[in-house]
N, C-alpha and C positions, 0 to 999 in steps of 0.2 A: 042232903045235907051238910054235908062236907063244904060243897062247892058255894052252899050258902055262906056258910060260915067264912070261908075264905074272901067271897066276896063282900060281906060284911065289914070285915079285916079292911080291907083292901080301900073301901069308901070312907072308912074312919079318921077324922081329923087327929085324934090320939095317934093313931098308927103312925100321922104324917111326923107328930110330934118325935115318937121312939126313934122313927129312920134318921129325922133330924139331927138330933141328939148323936143318935151312932155315928153320922156325918161327920160332926163338929169333934168327937173326940179321933175319929181315924185323921181327921186332916191335923188337929193338933199331933199326932204319933208321929204323921208322914213330914210335919214338919220338923218336931225332934229327929229325924232317922236321916231326914236330907241333910240336916246339919252335920250330924254323926259323920257320913259318908262322906261331904264337902269340905268338913273343915281342914285346913285353915283356909285353903284355895284350890281346892279341885275342883274348880266349875266343869271341866269339862266332863265328868261325870253325869253331870244333869242331863237327863234326855230332853227334856220339855225346852224347846227353845227358847221361848218367852220369858220361863223364868230365869235359865240360864243368864241371859241377858241383864234383868232384873238386879239378880244375885253378882253377877259383874259390877255393877253399876256401883249398888247401895251395899255391896260386900255382905256378908254373914257374921252374926245372925239375924240385921237389921233388914235386909231384904228379903230374907223368906217371912219373917214377920209381917213388914208391908205387902208382901203379895199376898200371904195367905187371908188377912184380916179386909184386902180391898177384894179378893175371890171370895170369900165368906161373905161377907156384906152381898152383894149381888147377889149372890146365891140365895141366900136367907128371903133377902125380898123377895126374889122371882118367886122362890117355894110359897111363902106367904099369900102372895098373888093368886098362885093359879090353883091353890089348894084350894080355895072358894069357887071354884069355875070347876076345873076339873080333879077332883082328888083322886079319881085312878089312875090316873095316867102318873101323875104326882108321885105316886107311893110305887109304882112299880117303877118309875125311872130311879127314884131315892135306894129302891131295894137293889137294883141293877150298879146304881154307881157306890154303893155301900161297899157290895163284894168286891167291885174294882177296886177301890181303895185300900182292904182288906190286901188285896192280892199286892197292890204297890208297894204296902206296908211291911209285909210279911219281906218282900222282895228286899226293899231297904234296910231292914233289918239283917237280913242275910249277909246281906254284900257288907256290911258292917263288921257284924263277925268275921267274915272270909277274910276282911281286907287286915283285921286286927291279928287275926291268928298268922296270915302271911307277916306283917311288920314283925311280930313278936320271934317267930322261927327264924326272920333275917338277924335279929339282934343277937341271938344264940350262938 
């Protein structure tokens, strides 16, 4: 019974929509937390070399907005297409992606608060 409910959930397009909305919100939080960690020009803190290069060329916040918009557009189109053919695989991938992005966002905010505390302590 339990596994049947789980299987039904993972084949549901509504579940895909919920996971996609969570993914979008996490990406917005990732953009915000990335901005906080990188501002005004600490690009070396960005671990993704492609994102770092774009941020250096376009500066922040414009680079973050453009990078995230392009990435989300490609992902949303891909998710929409593949969900029609293989919702189970898409939902599993989206759930894993949401969990990973949650970790990244929490790490970014933790880093920001740690850096803020360090700066405040140096000013005192």
